[in-house]
SEMAR-707711 format. One line per field, with one value per residue (C-alpha): residue number from 1; residue in three letters; z, x, y. Coordinates in steps of 0.001 Angstrom, whole numbers, plus 500000, padded with zeros to 6 digits. Example, Ala and Ser with C-alpha at 12.3 -4.5 7.8 and 13.67 -1.06 7.14 Angstrom:
<pts>
resi	c(1 | 2) .
resn	c(Ala | Ser) .
pz	c(507800 | 507140) .
px	c(512300 | 513670) .
py	c(495500 | 498940) .
</pts>
This chain:
<pts>
resi	c(1 | 2 | 3 | 4 | 5 | 6 | 7 | 8 | 9 | 10 | 11 | 12 | 13 | 14 | 15 | 16 | 17 | 18 | 19 | 20 | 21 | 22 | 23 | 24 | 25 | 26 | 27 | 28 | 29 | 30 | 31 | 32 | 33 | 34 | 35 | 36 | 37 | 38 | 39 | 40 | 41 | 42 | 43 | 44 | 45 | 46 | 47 | 48 | 49 | 50 | 51 | 52 | 53 | 54 | 55 | 56 | 57 | 58 | 59 | 60 | 61 | 62 | 63 | 64 | 65 | 66 | 67 | 68 | 69 | 70 | 71 | 72 | 73 | 74 | 75 | 76 | 77 | 78 | 79 | 80 | 81 | 82 | 83 | 84 | 85 | 86 | 87 | 88 | 89 | 90 | 91 | 92 | 93 | 94 | 95 | 96 | 97 | 98 | 99 | 100 | 101 | 102 | 103 | 104 | 105 | 106 | 107 | 108 | 109 | 110 | 111 | 112 | 113 | 114 | 115 | 116 | 117 | 118 | 119 | 120 | 121 | 122 | 123 | 124 | 125 | 126 | 127 | 128 | 129 | 130 | 131 | 132 | 133 | 134 | 135 | 136 | 137 | 138 | 139 | 140 | 141 | 142 | 143 | 144 | 145 | 146 | 147 | 148 | 149 | 150 | 151 | 152 | 153 | 154 | 155 | 156 | 157 | 158 | 159 | 160 | 161 | 162 | 163 | 164 | 165 | 166 | 167 | 168 | 169 | 170 | 171 | 172 | 173 | 174 | 175 | 176 | 177 | 178 | 179 | 180 | 181 | 182 | 183 | 184 | 185 | 186 | 187 | 188 | 189 | 190 | 191 | 192 | 193 | 194 | 195 | 196 | 197 | 198 | 199 | 200 | 201 | 202 | 203 | 204 | 205 | 206 | 207 | 208 | 209 | 210 | 211 | 212 | 213 | 214 | 215 | 216 | 217 | 218 | 219 | 220 | 221 | 222 | 223 | 224 | 225 | 226 | 227 | 228 | 229 | 230 | 231 | 232 | 233 | 234 | 235 | 236 | 237 | 238 | 239 | 240 | 241 | 242 | 243 | 244 | 245 | 246 | 247 | 248 | 249 | 250 | 251 | 252 | 253 | 254 | 255 | 256 | 257 | 258 | 259 | 260 | 261 | 262 | 263 | 264 | 265 | 266 | 267 | 268 | 269 | 270 | 271 | 272 | 273 | 274 | 275 | 276 | 277 | 278 | 279 | 280 | 281 | 282 | 283 | 284 | 285 | 286 | 287 | 288 | 289 | 290 | 291 | 292 | 293 | 294 | 295 | 296 | 297 | 298 | 299 | 300 | 301 | 302 | 303 | 304 | 305 | 306 | 307 | 308 | 309 | 310 | 311 | 312 | 313 | 314 | 315 | 316 | 317 | 318 | 319 | 320 | 321 | 322 | 323 | 324 | 325 | 326 | 327 | 328 | 329 | 330 | 331 | 332 | 333 | 334 | 335 | 336 | 337 | 338 | 339 | 340 | 341 | 342 | 343 | 344 | 345 | 346 | 347 | 348 | 349 | 350 | 351 | 352 | 353 | 354 | 355 | 356 | 357 | 358 | 359 | 360 | 361 | 362 | 363 | 364 | 365 | 366 | 367 | 368 | 369 | 370 | 371 | 372 | 373 | 374 | 375 | 376 | 377 | 378 | 379 | 380 | 381 | 382 | 383 | 384 | 385 | 386 | 387 | 388 | 389 | 390 | 391 | 392 | 393 | 394 | 395 | 396 | 397 | 398 | 399 | 400 | 401 | 402 | 403 | 404 | 405 | 406 | 407 | 408 | 409 | 410 | 411 | 412 | 413 | 414 | 415 | 416 | 417 | 418 | 419 | 420 | 421 | 422 | 423 | 424 | 425 | 426 | 427 | 428 | 429 | 430 | 431 | 432 | 433 | 434 | 435 | 436 | 437 | 438 | 439 | 440 | 441 | 442 | 443 | 444 | 445 | 446 | 447 | 448 | 449 | 450 | 451 | 452 | 453 | 454 | 455 | 456 | 457 | 458 | 459 | 460 | 461 | 462 | 463 | 464 | 465 | 466 | 467 | 468 | 469 | 470 | 471 | 472 | 473 | 474 | 475 | 476 | 477 | 478 | 479 | 480 | 481 | 482 | 483 | 484 | 485 | 486 | 487 | 488 | 489 | 490 | 491 | 492 | 493 | 494 | 495 | 496 | 497 | 498 | 499 | 500 | 501 | 502 | 503 | 504 | 505 | 506 | 507 | 508 | 509 | 510 | 511 | 512 | 513 | 514 | 515 | 516 | 517 | 518 | 519 | 520 | 521 | 522 | 523 | 524 | 525 | 526 | 527 | 528 | 529 | 530) .
resn	c(Met | His | Arg | Ser | Phe | Leu | Thr | Lys | Pro | Trp | Leu | Ile | Val | Leu | Gly | Ser | Leu | Gly | Ala | Met | Gly | Ala | Leu | Ile | Gly | Leu | Leu | Trp | Leu | Ser | Ser | Arg | Pro | Ala | Thr | Asn | Val | Glu | Thr | Ala | Ala | Gly | Glu | Gly | Leu | Val | Leu | Tyr | Cys | Ala | Thr | Gly | Leu | Leu | Arg | Pro | Val | Arg | Thr | Val | Trp | Ala | Asp | Tyr | Glu | Lys | Glu | Tyr | Gly | Val | Lys | Val | Arg | Val | Asp | Pro | Asp | Ser | Ser | Gly | Ala | Leu | Leu | Ser | Lys | Leu | Arg | Val | Ala | Ser | Asp | Arg | Val | Asp | Leu | Tyr | Leu | Ser | Gly | Glu | Glu | Ser | Phe | Ile | Ala | Asp | Ala | Arg | Lys | Arg | Lys | Leu | Val | Ala | Glu | Val | Leu | Pro | Val | Ala | Arg | Gln | His | Val | Val | Ile | Gly | Val | Pro | Pro | Gly | Asn | Pro | Lys | His | Val | Ala | Gly | Phe | Asp | Asp | Leu | Leu | Arg | Lys | Asp | Val | Arg | Val | Val | Leu | Pro | Asn | Pro | Glu | Leu | Thr | Ala | Val | Ala | Arg | Ala | Ala | Gln | Arg | Ala | Leu | Gly | Gly | Thr | Gly | Arg | Trp | Glu | Ala | Leu | Leu | Gly | Arg | Arg | Arg | Glu | Ala | Thr | Ala | Ala | Ile | Ser | Phe | Val | Gly | Thr | Val | Asn | Glu | Gly | Ala | Gln | Ala | Val | Lys | Ile | Gly | Ala | Ala | Asp | Ala | Thr | Leu | Val | Trp | Asp | Ala | Thr | Ala | Gly | Glu | Phe | Gly | Ile | Gly | Leu | Val | Glu | Val | Pro | Glu | Phe | Gln | Glu | Arg | Ala | Val | Gln | Gln | Ala | Thr | Ile | Ala | Val | Val | Ala | Ser | Thr | Lys | Arg | Pro | Thr | Ala | Ala | Leu | His | Phe | Ala | Arg | Tyr | Leu | Thr | Ala | Arg | Asn | Arg | Gly | Glu | Leu | Val | Ile | Gln | Lys | Asn | His | Phe | Gln | Pro | Val | Pro | Asp | Ala | Asp | Val | Trp | Glu | Asp | Arg | Pro | Ser | Leu | Leu | Leu | Met | Ala | Gly | Ala | Met | Leu | Lys | Pro | Gly | Ile | Asp | Glu | Leu | Ile | Lys | Ser | Phe | Ser | Glu | Arg | Glu | Gly | Val | Thr | Ile | Asn | Thr | Ile | Tyr | Ala | Gly | Cys | Gly | Ile | His | Val | Ala | Gln | Met | Lys | Ala | Phe | Lys | Ser | Gly | Leu | Ser | Pro | Ser | Ala | Ala | His | Phe | Pro | Asp | Ala | Tyr | Phe | Ser | Cys | Asp | Val | Ser | Tyr | Met | Arg | Gln | Val | Gln | Gln | Trp | Phe | Asp | Ala | Ser | Thr | Ile | Ile | Ser | Arg | Asn | Asp | Met | Val | Met | Val | Val | Ser | Lys | Gly | Asn | Pro | His | His | Ile | Lys | Ser | Ile | Glu | Asp | Leu | Ala | Asp | Pro | Ala | Leu | Arg | Val | Gly | Leu | Gly | His | Pro | Val | Asn | Ser | Ala | Leu | Gly | Ala | Leu | Thr | Asp | Ala | Leu | Leu | Lys | Lys | Leu | Gly | Leu | His | Gly | Lys | Val | Tyr | Asn | Pro | Ala | Arg | Lys | Tyr | Pro | Ile | Val | His | Thr | Asp | Ala | Gly | His | Ala | Leu | Val | Asn | Gln | Met | Arg | Ala | Gly | Ala | Leu | Asp | Leu | Ile | Val | Val | Tyr | Arg | Ser | Asn | Val | Leu | Ser | Asn | Pro | Glu | Asn | Ala | Glu | Lys | Tyr | Leu | Glu | Ile | Val | Glu | Met | Gln | Leu | Pro | Glu | Ala | Lys | Ala | Ile | Gln | Pro | Tyr | Ala | Val | Ala | Lys | Asp | Ser | Arg | His | Lys | Tyr | Ile | Met | Arg | Arg | Leu | Leu | Glu | Ala | Ile | Leu | Thr | Pro | Ser | Ser | Gln | Lys | His | Phe | Leu | Ala | Ser | Gly | Phe | Gln | Trp | Met | Ala | Gln | Gly | Gly | Ser | Arg) .
pz	c(474326 | 477646 | 476413 | 473190 | 475272 | 477544 | 474746 | 473358 | 476590 | 475184 | 472040 | 474446 | 476675 | 473829 | 472641 | 475660 | 475602 | 472699 | 474530 | 477911 | 476238 | 474645 | 477993 | 479701 | 476901 | 477037 | 480813 | 480315 | 477669 | 478647 | 479923 | 480327 | 484270 | 485973 | 487967 | 491411 | 491362 | 492129 | 495296 | 496370 | 496055 | 498524 | 502117 | 502406 | 503880 | 507087 | 507320 | 510601 | 509138 | 510807 | 510327 | 508981 | 505870 | 506025 | 503136 | 500220 | 501443 | 501203 | 497433 | 496947 | 498186 | 496231 | 493171 | 494059 | 495067 | 491630 | 489621 | 491574 | 493070 | 496547 | 499714 | 502012 | 505521 | 507180 | 510792 | 511470 | 514603 | 515851 | 515017 | 518760 | 519509 | 516297 | 517504 | 521151 | 519237 | 516920 | 520209 | 521354 | 517883 | 515286 | 514288 | 512674 | 511048 | 507619 | 507425 | 509582 | 508237 | 510665 | 510153 | 511931 | 511605 | 515310 | 515693 | 513046 | 514704 | 517949 | 516004 | 514653 | 517999 | 519206 | 516026 | 515182 | 511336 | 508671 | 505340 | 505583 | 502726 | 502539 | 501537 | 501736 | 503587 | 505705 | 508210 | 511396 | 511302 | 513643 | 512314 | 512518 | 511301 | 507995 | 508192 | 511618 | 513683 | 517038 | 514818 | 515609 | 514425 | 515949 | 518738 | 521605 | 520564 | 521784 | 525297 | 525344 | 527670 | 525272 | 522474 | 522971 | 521946 | 520950 | 521055 | 519741 | 522548 | 522732 | 523925 | 520779 | 517889 | 515318 | 514925 | 518542 | 518945 | 515934 | 517424 | 520947 | 519452 | 517349 | 520545 | 522807 | 525147 | 524696 | 527468 | 525183 | 524750 | 528319 | 528877 | 526348 | 528365 | 531666 | 530530 | 531425 | 534756 | 534951 | 536314 | 533125 | 530853 | 527431 | 526199 | 525761 | 524158 | 521295 | 520196 | 516658 | 514292 | 512168 | 515344 | 516096 | 512661 | 512970 | 516125 | 514612 | 511442 | 513306 | 515556 | 518845 | 519159 | 517784 | 517006 | 516924 | 515886 | 512547 | 509444 | 506564 | 504564 | 507265 | 507231 | 503398 | 503631 | 505996 | 504504 | 507614 | 507516 | 508631 | 510540 | 509799 | 512598 | 511824 | 514092 | 512733 | 509087 | 510029 | 512547 | 512157 | 508841 | 508960 | 506679 | 506631 | 506177 | 505743 | 507348 | 506422 | 509880 | 510606 | 511382 | 508529 | 506874 | 503356 | 503217 | 499465 | 499311 | 501773 | 499822 | 496545 | 498145 | 499635 | 496516 | 494559 | 497417 | 497134 | 493442 | 491674 | 488799 | 491253 | 494905 | 494901 | 492389 | 494859 | 497949 | 496076 | 495345 | 498922 | 499951 | 500814 | 499592 | 497450 | 498203 | 496000 | 493261 | 494196 | 492246 | 489205 | 489358 | 487874 | 489122 | 488992 | 488142 | 486498 | 487948 | 486997 | 489339 | 488296 | 490953 | 490921 | 490305 | 493618 | 495235 | 494051 | 497211 | 499482 | 497925 | 495257 | 497920 | 499406 | 496097 | 495461 | 498862 | 498558 | 495120 | 496071 | 499091 | 497158 | 494175 | 491959 | 489439 | 490041 | 487033 | 488558 | 486178 | 487603 | 486008 | 486341 | 487380 | 484540 | 482051 | 484122 | 484073 | 480409 | 479602 | 481787 | 479987 | 476782 | 477498 | 478872 | 475639 | 473059 | 471985 | 473028 | 471566 | 472249 | 476089 | 477233 | 480303 | 482407 | 486019 | 488988 | 491261 | 491298 | 493751 | 492867 | 493582 | 494903 | 495507 | 492419 | 490015 | 491787 | 491611 | 487720 | 487331 | 490726 | 488833 | 487817 | 491149 | 494431 | 497463 | 497960 | 501097 | 501929 | 502752 | 502817 | 502397 | 500701 | 501102 | 498230 | 498946 | 496982 | 496641 | 495973 | 495858 | 499163 | 501059 | 498949 | 497004 | 495523 | 498975 | 498110 | 500762 | 499344 | 496490 | 494973 | 494277 | 491446 | 489254 | 489332 | 485747 | 486079 | 488042 | 485973 | 487241 | 487051 | 487835 | 487317 | 483998 | 484506 | 482664 | 483071 | 486878 | 489827 | 491117 | 488046 | 488290 | 492067 | 491611 | 488549 | 490762 | 493686 | 491396 | 489947 | 493535 | 494726 | 491898 | 490533 | 487601 | 484906 | 486686 | 486958 | 483356 | 482189 | 478360 | 478912 | 481627 | 480609 | 481346 | 480265 | 482822 | 482580 | 483025 | 483687 | 484460 | 487717 | 490599 | 490764 | 487129 | 488447 | 491593 | 489069 | 486952 | 490278 | 491453 | 487977 | 488420 | 485476 | 487680 | 490452 | 491770 | 492001 | 493168 | 494216 | 496735 | 499985 | 499399 | 496084 | 498134 | 501237 | 499410 | 498816 | 502127 | 500010 | 498563 | 501697 | 503237 | 500385 | 497273 | 498223 | 500620 | 501263 | 501625 | 503235 | 501465 | 504603 | 502691 | 503662 | 499880 | 499096 | 499870 | 497856 | 499380 | 497956 | 498021 | 496824 | 495130 | 493624 | 490019 | 490198 | 487209 | 488405 | 488083 | 491233 | 493718 | 496853 | 495900 | 495440 | 498702 | 500540 | 498871 | 500536 | 503806 | 503337 | 502546 | 505844 | 508096 | 510652 | 508757 | 505552 | 507628 | 508847 | 505359 | 504126 | 507032 | 506368 | 502759 | 503573 | 503339 | 506179 | 507412 | 507091 | 507145 | 510381 | 510047 | 508636 | 510096 | 510992) .
px	c(508080 | 509375 | 513125 | 512121 | 510045 | 512592 | 515216 | 512855 | 510950 | 510647 | 508752 | 505966 | 505981 | 506041 | 503245 | 501182 | 502207 | 499501 | 496798 | 497755 | 498172 | 494619 | 493342 | 494652 | 493528 | 489933 | 490005 | 491499 | 488804 | 485826 | 483937 | 484324 | 484777 | 481682 | 481873 | 482037 | 479743 | 476943 | 478573 | 479979 | 477090 | 473925 | 475134 | 477990 | 481194 | 482547 | 486295 | 488188 | 491209 | 494244 | 494463 | 497830 | 496069 | 492974 | 493735 | 494744 | 492033 | 489397 | 490170 | 490539 | 487161 | 485653 | 487021 | 485704 | 482328 | 482037 | 483123 | 481166 | 478401 | 479383 | 479374 | 482280 | 481895 | 485212 | 485666 | 489085 | 491229 | 494679 | 495523 | 495368 | 492149 | 490747 | 491767 | 489931 | 486789 | 487196 | 487142 | 483752 | 482248 | 483539 | 480165 | 479640 | 482871 | 484131 | 487618 | 490502 | 493256 | 496344 | 499312 | 501892 | 501922 | 501821 | 498245 | 497191 | 499152 | 497412 | 494111 | 494938 | 496057 | 492422 | 491086 | 489521 | 490729 | 491259 | 493035 | 495564 | 496783 | 499744 | 498976 | 501750 | 505181 | 506440 | 509050 | 509413 | 510617 | 510915 | 508431 | 509536 | 508114 | 509285 | 512911 | 513333 | 513660 | 514807 | 517585 | 516224 | 519143 | 518445 | 516380 | 518251 | 517536 | 513886 | 515333 | 516192 | 514170 | 513571 | 512060 | 508101 | 507362 | 503988 | 504223 | 501110 | 500193 | 502575 | 499382 | 497407 | 499187 | 501350 | 503845 | 505007 | 504837 | 507150 | 509742 | 509435 | 510508 | 513162 | 514957 | 514378 | 517068 | 518893 | 516865 | 516387 | 512715 | 512275 | 514058 | 511851 | 508684 | 510654 | 510341 | 506712 | 507701 | 509882 | 508557 | 509327 | 507910 | 507499 | 506119 | 502427 | 500407 | 497888 | 495475 | 496791 | 499907 | 497900 | 497268 | 501079 | 501674 | 498845 | 500511 | 503712 | 502319 | 500550 | 503503 | 501885 | 504971 | 508623 | 508928 | 506638 | 507002 | 505275 | 505425 | 507522 | 504249 | 502628 | 505283 | 504765 | 500904 | 501263 | 503777 | 506112 | 509857 | 511423 | 514508 | 515667 | 516888 | 519017 | 517367 | 514137 | 515430 | 516984 | 514330 | 511433 | 510226 | 506543 | 503960 | 500483 | 498084 | 494395 | 492557 | 489232 | 487255 | 486692 | 482908 | 482106 | 478814 | 480443 | 483984 | 483802 | 482672 | 485379 | 488115 | 487140 | 487537 | 490821 | 492123 | 491029 | 492783 | 496350 | 496205 | 499011 | 496911 | 494172 | 494613 | 498358 | 498612 | 496911 | 498858 | 502224 | 501144 | 500650 | 504013 | 503980 | 506565 | 504897 | 504384 | 506652 | 504962 | 501666 | 498876 | 497131 | 493436 | 490848 | 487384 | 487478 | 490917 | 491400 | 494333 | 496143 | 497353 | 499353 | 499213 | 500147 | 497537 | 497818 | 497164 | 493505 | 492127 | 493730 | 493048 | 489903 | 487470 | 489533 | 490383 | 486610 | 485651 | 488765 | 487709 | 484180 | 485144 | 488115 | 485688 | 488247 | 488526 | 491447 | 491903 | 493412 | 495234 | 495749 | 498546 | 501549 | 504445 | 506534 | 503928 | 503602 | 507545 | 507498 | 504885 | 506438 | 509909 | 508160 | 506222 | 509413 | 511251 | 508401 | 508200 | 504544 | 502572 | 499436 | 499877 | 497763 | 499653 | 502489 | 500920 | 500590 | 501363 | 502964 | 501857 | 504640 | 504335 | 507580 | 510520 | 512695 | 510187 | 510020 | 513631 | 513395 | 511514 | 512534 | 514016 | 510604 | 508973 | 509711 | 510856 | 508954 | 506923 | 507052 | 503373 | 503175 | 504648 | 502953 | 504376 | 504664 | 502847 | 502128 | 498495 | 496578 | 493462 | 491176 | 492786 | 496399 | 495427 | 498892 | 500503 | 502542 | 505172 | 507727 | 508993 | 510760 | 507529 | 507273 | 509633 | 507090 | 506685 | 503408 | 501720 | 500081 | 501906 | 501057 | 503324 | 503295 | 505097 | 508625 | 508896 | 505466 | 504765 | 506550 | 505281 | 506773 | 510108 | 510601 | 509667 | 511966 | 514779 | 514017 | 514009 | 517300 | 518728 | 517870 | 519008 | 515461 | 514886 | 516083 | 514310 | 510920 | 511182 | 512170 | 511353 | 510289 | 507371 | 503957 | 502189 | 504174 | 504259 | 501462 | 502108 | 499648 | 500413 | 498479 | 497979 | 494575 | 494375 | 496305 | 493711 | 491025 | 492274 | 493092 | 489579 | 488216 | 490406 | 492817 | 495945 | 497280 | 500017 | 500506 | 502772 | 500871 | 500864 | 498894 | 496527 | 495552 | 494018 | 492869 | 491059 | 488191 | 487384 | 485573 | 488801 | 490370 | 487149 | 486103 | 488310 | 492275 | 494717 | 498066 | 501420 | 504078 | 507514 | 509218 | 511778 | 512831 | 513099 | 509572 | 508254 | 507447 | 507346 | 504980 | 506143 | 504218 | 505391 | 504096 | 505306 | 507871 | 505947 | 502555 | 500152 | 498477 | 500997 | 499101 | 496150 | 498381 | 499893 | 496856 | 495804 | 498873 | 497778 | 494429 | 496472 | 498378 | 495269 | 494541 | 491236 | 493478 | 495997 | 493076 | 491910 | 495358 | 495913 | 492413 | 493370 | 496501 | 499103 | 501839 | 501922 | 505274 | 504515 | 504986 | 501494 | 499877 | 499403 | 495563) .
py	c(465302 | 466755 | 467219 | 468838 | 471314 | 472072 | 473012 | 475739 | 476880 | 480387 | 479446 | 478243 | 481398 | 483527 | 481488 | 482491 | 485963 | 487057 | 485122 | 486993 | 490383 | 489822 | 488950 | 492195 | 494224 | 492818 | 493645 | 496851 | 497886 | 495831 | 498778 | 502459 | 503253 | 504238 | 507413 | 507848 | 511266 | 509194 | 507566 | 510789 | 512572 | 512880 | 514215 | 516639 | 515386 | 516812 | 517479 | 518108 | 520171 | 521316 | 525382 | 525269 | 523803 | 525680 | 527994 | 525475 | 523045 | 525894 | 526357 | 522695 | 521777 | 524702 | 523120 | 519876 | 520986 | 522591 | 519695 | 517001 | 518842 | 517562 | 519704 | 519631 | 521292 | 521839 | 522299 | 523886 | 523737 | 522636 | 518982 | 518198 | 519760 | 517912 | 514643 | 515261 | 516225 | 513015 | 511010 | 512187 | 512921 | 510335 | 509399 | 512793 | 513119 | 511581 | 512719 | 514020 | 516240 | 516518 | 518646 | 516083 | 512440 | 511542 | 512731 | 510438 | 507607 | 508259 | 508094 | 504824 | 503282 | 504302 | 502826 | 506266 | 506369 | 503610 | 504657 | 507602 | 509544 | 511888 | 515398 | 517587 | 517977 | 521081 | 521643 | 524142 | 527348 | 530414 | 533019 | 536803 | 540048 | 541273 | 542522 | 540678 | 543642 | 541578 | 539956 | 536567 | 534120 | 530909 | 529039 | 530251 | 533737 | 532714 | 532698 | 536023 | 538509 | 541196 | 538752 | 538242 | 534912 | 533465 | 529750 | 527529 | 525072 | 521995 | 520004 | 520751 | 522072 | 519567 | 522424 | 522452 | 518940 | 518639 | 521169 | 519751 | 516191 | 517555 | 519238 | 516339 | 515525 | 518903 | 520649 | 523820 | 523207 | 522952 | 526069 | 527910 | 526716 | 527800 | 531355 | 531396 | 531015 | 534130 | 537391 | 539364 | 536613 | 537396 | 534319 | 533243 | 530184 | 530491 | 527490 | 527329 | 527880 | 530275 | 532384 | 532485 | 533697 | 536214 | 537565 | 538185 | 539699 | 542323 | 543067 | 541710 | 539280 | 539172 | 535536 | 532074 | 528475 | 528173 | 525811 | 527060 | 526898 | 528997 | 531590 | 531864 | 532071 | 534918 | 536754 | 537070 | 536332 | 532846 | 531675 | 528107 | 526192 | 523375 | 520851 | 521320 | 521134 | 517570 | 516399 | 518476 | 517591 | 516360 | 514945 | 516440 | 513462 | 513209 | 510152 | 508458 | 508264 | 504622 | 505289 | 507130 | 505888 | 507438 | 505600 | 505744 | 509397 | 510150 | 508525 | 510120 | 513518 | 512376 | 510951 | 514257 | 516239 | 514381 | 513927 | 515602 | 516927 | 518279 | 519150 | 518969 | 521645 | 524213 | 522911 | 523578 | 527053 | 527486 | 527022 | 523175 | 520762 | 518252 | 514647 | 512269 | 510289 | 511444 | 509673 | 510850 | 511998 | 509764 | 509630 | 505930 | 504556 | 501323 | 499380 | 496256 | 493635 | 490584 | 487716 | 484044 | 481874 | 480256 | 483367 | 483756 | 481955 | 484442 | 487605 | 487383 | 488465 | 491023 | 492673 | 492814 | 494521 | 496885 | 498150 | 498796 | 500690 | 502629 | 503496 | 501849 | 499198 | 496415 | 493864 | 491072 | 488633 | 485153 | 483199 | 481121 | 483822 | 482543 | 484086 | 487010 | 487565 | 487069 | 489256 | 492120 | 491621 | 491824 | 494769 | 496839 | 495852 | 496755 | 493024 | 492730 | 495652 | 493762 | 494222 | 496924 | 498073 | 496995 | 496286 | 498647 | 495886 | 492320 | 489575 | 487132 | 483299 | 483109 | 485743 | 484173 | 485783 | 488826 | 489099 | 488958 | 492088 | 493903 | 496541 | 498117 | 497641 | 499349 | 497476 | 494364 | 493094 | 489373 | 488307 | 484663 | 481202 | 478333 | 474701 | 472146 | 468964 | 465768 | 465222 | 461723 | 460502 | 459926 | 457043 | 457025 | 453751 | 453689 | 454116 | 456846 | 457875 | 460197 | 462338 | 459251 | 457789 | 460587 | 458184 | 455489 | 454619 | 453162 | 456209 | 459109 | 462084 | 465818 | 468729 | 472551 | 473646 | 474214 | 477494 | 479220 | 478384 | 478935 | 475593 | 473840 | 475963 | 475245 | 471419 | 471121 | 472542 | 470307 | 467101 | 468005 | 468965 | 465262 | 463512 | 462453 | 464718 | 461707 | 459168 | 461179 | 462141 | 458553 | 458341 | 454820 | 455637 | 454250 | 457614 | 460983 | 463665 | 465871 | 469728 | 472673 | 476301 | 476678 | 474077 | 474156 | 472776 | 469750 | 469454 | 469420 | 466778 | 464477 | 465048 | 463873 | 460702 | 461570 | 461436 | 459336 | 461669 | 465547 | 468000 | 471383 | 474132 | 473176 | 476112 | 474535 | 471817 | 473545 | 476589 | 474313 | 472331 | 469858 | 468527 | 467529 | 466125 | 464041 | 463655 | 464348 | 463291 | 465303 | 463557 | 465614 | 466004 | 467067 | 469003 | 472558 | 473392 | 472614 | 475896 | 479298 | 482783 | 485408 | 488765 | 491984 | 495168 | 498342 | 499333 | 502580 | 503784 | 503359 | 506422 | 505262 | 504114 | 505109 | 502959 | 500020 | 500746 | 500899 | 497374 | 496216 | 497581 | 495734 | 492548 | 492903 | 493319 | 490612 | 489455 | 489029 | 487254 | 484862 | 484288 | 483359 | 480905 | 479355 | 478805 | 477068 | 479633 | 480339 | 484048 | 485840 | 489542 | 491504 | 492788 | 495885 | 499446 | 499093) .
</pts>
């Protein structure tokens, strides 16, 4: 029975594809996604907005109010000034939009913000009046005494902070600030990048530092600086304030602002560079996550809470990774028309299965490790000591499916390496080997008394504390090869890559790590960003 199965593994796999495709289709079509308008409606949202982005944001929030009836009150200022206000009034703010990432990093260190979404890219330039009457050609011309410079405050503004960082170590930034101490100083500070651009526009200054998008908005000339083109490119980002009482509503607007077919269109018209692979706007997106069956104890509750907070629907398919890989390959080759959708992300049972489909995913992130163990009934009635006991012909042995599941494939490879494969699959044994696609199914059979010895993941046992307390006992293999490593990756062609990246951030949080450890996994990730 075993040998005939192994000679035609793809017949078994393909037989599973129809059922898997039907399952995905049912999940995909089970219900029409509920709208988030009710969630977002009610009290208006409060957005702290960097002044350099005020113009496009003003248009987007007007469109949003018209489409969803949700009021958005915008409080504009420099990124630094807004961060200072956020530190003392975070309970009255829902969103913080900064023109430069370091302010968001500061806010995260202080635990003032949670989710962060990229809005646009921009870089620092020298803004000059139309025609550039003082012939400013580069940064060093800002040191000339005949050039009146208005400089956005480096303590408060994102544009000055980016410029200062790009020039770090050259002494040129310090030389510019030193002009303020000169008796004939022709340099002054303003509070925002918009004020600097306006001063140049009305002839009150000969030069300023602005974003390229700001120069375009105000219709002034710009001068490129090589150091700024290389090192002063910044990503404007919007963050959900950690203390907001309306996180789902805040995320709803943030997703709208950053969507390629909503806010991103307005942002590009206002001279900003678009964010690569921006998400497509849907009021309540439905996404598909394929995950190894063994990962269910580690992520199931997290997926539910994440979906509720984000206002999205994540359909999670837990199955053997052999089935997942076969399903993905069939979808890409067009052999499985019943498959409703390629997954938006894949959380694999083991790196070996991720490698088989990595071409269709962005770079994967290693999350956890799960050790393979032998499991017996409480008290170890058959005195199992080592993996060699799997060859005992009188024992009822259960193993993972060698094609459909990572557990089975890894077990099969281990038995072959140790020279035990032929002995374990001895045709003369009293009880044939029992195969399942998932370790928890073997655990259930063991608890029911149908098996004497199984090989599963540690998490299959420890995810239910009652197993180890009352019914089952783990026998360690003590073999370095007896492990699986779980990576997570987002599909290259997902329409909602940033949502699935935020799911990865949620998986990487300390609370998630703690839950993984309690479920029997070993943690391998370096940690998340919040």
